[in-house]
C-alpha positions in Angstrom: 109.9 142.2 104.4 107.2 139.3 105.4 107.0 138.4 101.8 110.9 138.0 102.0 110.2 135.9 105.1 107.6 133.8 103.5 109.5 133.6 100.5 112.3 131.6 102.3 110.3 129.6 104.7 108.1 128.0 101.6 111.3 126.5 100.0 112.6 125.2 103.2 109.5 123.4 104.1 108.9 122.1 100.5 113.0 120.9 100.7 112.3 119.4 104.1 109.4 117.6 102.9 111.2 116.1 99.7 114.1 115.3 101.8 111.7 113.4 104.3 110.1 111.5 101.3 113.3 110.4 99.9 114.5 109.2 103.1 111.4 107.2 103.8 111.7 105.9 100.4 115.4 104.5 101.0 114.1 103.1 104.4 110.9 101.4 102.6 113.8 99.9 100.2 115.6 98.9 103.0 112.8 97.1 104.5 112.2 95.4 101.2 115.9 94.0 101.3 115.2 92.6 104.7 112.2 90.6 103.3 114.0 89.2 100.7 116.8 88.3 103.0 114.2 86.6 105.6 112.5 84.8 102.6 116.0 83.3 101.5 116.5 82.4 105.3 113.1 80.8 105.6 113.6 78.7 102.3 117.3 77.8 103.1 117.1 77.0 107.1 114.9 74.3 108.6 114.7 71.5 111.1 116.0 69.5 108.5 119.6 70.8 108.0 120.1 70.6 104.4 123.6 72.0 102.9 123.0 75.1 100.6 124.3 73.6 97.5 121.0 71.1 98.1 118.8 73.8 98.7 120.4 75.7 95.4 120.1 72.6 93.4 116.3 71.8 94.7 115.5 74.6 92.2 118.1 74.4 89.3 118.2 70.9 89.1 115.0 69.1 90.3 115.5 65.4 90.6 112.3 64.4 92.6 114.5 63.5 95.6 112.9 63.8 99.4 115.3 66.6 99.8 114.4 68.7 96.7 110.5 68.1 97.7 111.1 69.4 101.3 112.5 72.7 99.9 110.4 73.3 96.8 107.2 72.0 98.5 107.4 72.1 102.1 109.6 75.4 102.6 108.3 77.3 99.9 104.6 76.8 100.4 105.5 77.6 104.3 107.5 80.7 103.4 104.7 81.8 101.1 101.9 81.7 103.7 103.9 83.3 106.5 104.4 86.3 104.1 101.0 86.6 102.8 99.4 86.0 106.6 102.0 88.5 108.0 101.1 91.0 105.4 97.7 90.7 106.2 98.0 90.9 109.9 100.4 93.7 110.1 98.1 95.9 107.8 95.0 95.0 109.8 96.7 96.2 112.7 97.4 99.4 111.3 94.1 99.7 110.5 92.6 98.9 113.8 95.0 101.6 115.6 93.8 104.3 112.9 90.4 103.2 113.5 90.6 103.2 117.1 93.4 106.3 117.6 95.2 103.7 120.1 98.8 103.0 119.2 98.5 99.7 121.2 95.3 98.4 119.3 95.6 94.9 118.2 93.0 93.6 115.1 91.8 91.2 117.7 90.2 94.0 119.6 87.3 93.5 117.2 86.8 90.0 118.4 88.4 88.5 115.3 90.6 86.0 116.9 88.3 85.0 119.6 85.2 84.5 117.3 87.4 82.3 115.2 88.5 80.3 117.9 85.2 80.1 119.3 83.8 79.0 116.0 86.5 76.4 115.8 86.0 74.6 119.0 82.3 74.5 118.3 82.9 72.9 115.1 85.3 70.3 116.9 83.4 69.6 119.8 80.1 69.6 118.2 80.4 68.5 114.7 83.4 66.1 115.0 85.4 68.5 112.9 89.1 67.1 112.8 91.4 68.1 110.1 92.6 71.5 109.3 91.1 71.8 106.0 87.5 71.8 107.7 88.5 74.3 110.3 89.0 77.1 107.6 85.2 78.1 107.0 84.5 77.6 110.7 87.4 80.4 111.3 86.4 82.7 109.0 82.7 82.8 109.6 83.6 83.0 113.4 85.9 85.9 112.9 83.4 87.8 110.5 80.3 87.4 112.6 82.3 88.5 115.5 83.3 91.6 114.2 79.7 92.3 112.9 78.7 91.8 116.3 80.9 94.1 117.7 80.2 96.9 115.2 76.7 96.6 115.8 76.9 96.7 119.4 79.0 99.5 119.4 76.9 101.6 117.1 73.8 100.9 119.4 71.6 101.6 116.2 72.7 105.5 116.4 74.9 105.2 113.3 78.6 105.2 113.5 80.3 103.9 116.7 83.0 106.1 118.2 86.6 104.5 118.7 86.0 104.0 122.3 82.7 102.2 121.9 84.6 99.8 119.5 87.5 99.3 121.7 85.3 98.5 124.9 82.6 96.1 123.0 85.4 94.5 121.3 87.7 93.7 124.3 84.4 92.8 126.0 83.1 90.4 123.5 86.7 88.7 123.0 86.9 88.1 127.0 83.7 86.0 126.9 84.2 84.2 123.7 87.9 83.3 125.0 86.4 82.1 128.2 84.1 80.1 126.7 86.4 78.6 124.2 88.9 77.8 126.8 86.0 76.1 128.8 84.9 73.9 126.1 88.2 72.8 125.1 89.3 71.9 128.4 86.1 69.9 129.3 86.7 67.8 126.1 90.2 66.1 126.0 90.0 65.4 122.3 89.0 68.9 121.3 91.8 70.4 123.5 94.1 68.0 121.2 92.9 68.8 117.9 93.3 72.6 119.1 96.1 73.0 120.5 98.6 73.3 117.2 96.1 75.6 115.5 95.5 77.7 118.6 99.4 78.2 119.4 99.6 79.7 115.4 101.7 78.0 113.1 102.4 77.9 109.3 103.9 74.4 109.6 101.8 71.6 107.6 98.9 73.5 106.3 97.0 71.8 104.2 97.5 72.0 99.9 95.5 75.0 98.9 95.4 77.2 102.3 97.0 79.7 100.8 94.9 79.8 97.5 91.8 79.7 99.8 92.4 82.6 101.8 94.3 85.0 99.0 91.0 86.5 97.4 89.7 87.8 101.1 93.3 89.2 101.5 93.4 90.9 98.3 90.1 92.5 98.8 90.9 93.7 102.4 94.5 94.9 101.1 92.4 97.1 98.4 90.2 98.4 100.9 93.0 99.5 103.2 94.5 101.4 100.1 91.3 103.3 99.3 90.9 104.5 103.0 94.6 105.2 103.6 94.3 108.7 102.5 91.0 109.2 104.8 92.6 107.7 107.7 95.1 110.7 107.4 92.2 113.3 107.7 89.9 111.3 110.5 93.3 111.1 112.7 92.7 115.1 113.0 89.2 114.2 114.8 85.8 113.9 114.1 84.7 117.3 113.7 87.7 118.9 111.9 87.7 115.9 109.4 83.9 116.2 108.7 84.8 120.0 107.8 87.4 118.8 105.5 84.8 116.7 103.5 86.2 113.2 105.2 82.9 110.9 105.7 83.4 109.2 108.7 80.1 107.0 108.1 81.6 105.5 105.2 85.2 105.3 106.1 84.7 103.4 109.3 82.5 100.7 107.7 85.0 100.1 105.2 88.0 99.8 107.5 86.2 97.3 109.8 85.1 94.8 106.6 89.2 95.7 105.6 90.3 94.4 109.4 87.8 91.3 109.4 88.6 90.3 105.9 92.8 90.5 106.4 92.7 89.4 110.1 89.9 86.8 109.6 91.6 85.1 106.7 94.9 85.0 108.4 93.5 83.7 111.5 91.5 81.0 109.8 94.7 79.9 108.1 97.5 80.2 110.7 95.6 80.4 114.0 95.6 83.4 116.2 99.1 85.0 115.9 99.8 87.7 118.6 102.0 91.1 118.7 102.3 91.1 115.1 99.6 93.2 114.1 99.9 95.3 117.4 104.0 95.8 117.2 104.7 96.2 114.0 102.5 99.4 113.3 103.3 100.9 116.6 107.4 100.4 115.8 106.7 101.6 112.1 105.2 105.0 113.4 108.5 105.9 115.4 110.1 106.0 111.5 107.1 107.2 109.3 105.7 109.7 111.7 101.6 109.9 111.8 101.2 109.5 108.1 98.8 106.4 107.7 100.0 105.9 104.1 103.6 105.2 105.1 102.7 103.4 108.2 100.7 100.7 106.2 103.2 100.5 103.3 106.0 99.8 105.8 103.5 97.2 108.2 102.7 95.7 104.8 106.6 94.6 104.4 108.2 94.2 107.8 105.0 92.4 109.2 106.2 89.3 107.0 109.8 90.1 107.9 108.8 89.4 111.5 106.7 86.2 110.7 109.8 84.7 108.6 112.2 85.3 111.2 110.1 84.0 113.9 109.4 80.9 112.1 113.2 80.4 111.4 113.9 80.8 115.0 111.2 78.3 116.2 112.7 75.7 113.7 116.1 76.0 115.1 115.5 76.8 118.9 114.5 73.2 119.7 115.9 70.7 117.2 114.8 68.5 116.2 111.4 69.5 117.3 109.9 73.4 116.3 108.0 75.9 118.2 105.1 77.3 116.8 105.5 80.7 114.8 102.8 82.1 117.4 104.7 81.5 120.7 108.2 82.8 118.7 106.2 86.4 117.7 105.3 86.5 121.3 108.8 85.8 122.8 110.4 88.2 120.1 107.7 90.8 120.4 106.8 91.2 124.0 110.4 92.6 124.8 110.4 94.9 122.0 107.1 96.5 122.5 108.0 96.9 126.1 111.0 99.1 125.0 108.8 101.0 122.6 106.3 101.9 124.9 108.8 103.1 127.7 110.1 105.6 125.3 109.2 109.1 126.6 108.2 110.3 123.6 104.8 109.1 122.0 104.1 109.4 118.2 100.6 111.1 117.5 97.7 109.3 115.6 
């Protein structure tokens, strides 16, 4: 009798697992379709309202006109940068939420954004840096230094830091660096003027070569994320159980910290601090995928660029003929959605 019952249950579990996998695959293809639509909107719509036939001819019959250059250079470069940085922020957000076991954690919890902003302000105020091309190395070095300090302080010389210590130290260091950054920017008017566009977060008017400069770091970060995905599922079960199952927390956590630093540091260096993308997207994705971090990372990598592209398109249209920076629009879009998510009664487990 027991054998019959167990024999019936096993196929039922296998069937449900297959059905869920098929459903997630269909949803993932739908997410890819949304990304394709958002990409087309980003290329086809701008503050310069060009007819669709002009946009089409810019690719099929390039003639060197201003409209053609606007589409094939400015809009395409801007779209690609939004996709890559959105992907990096989405995956970094999922990783930091898995590492800290906190569904409302943000990549900035490691001090990455604060470190990047602090380094840029110092470069502008003390070294006279004036162009975005010069911002990039300082921003990336600041992001990396801040995350290293957070990790070392949180570990306290006792090996692997706990999620709680990482969170507390990261929030504390981020608050200090942000306060100093704002103070320096307010003291020096020239520094404030130079910082305000980068500090708001924007994918517009980035210097040539920005995407190429950050792409190697993002690729390495994504590879580390892929390698860590399965182990994150085990670590989510708790420290003791994960150790008994053979997961090496002492190795996994530093790898995840490096991945978050590379992904978020490179994105922040290129487009400035973008809020809510790394926080909201992985949190929202979890309602669909459940606690499997492989699916969460995959969906975050696709849907975070969708949020970036849609926000950028809205920013181009909402205050014509001017534009709103994408960092402002992501906050306007992301905050209400996140509030709705956290007000739901059910909470996804990590």
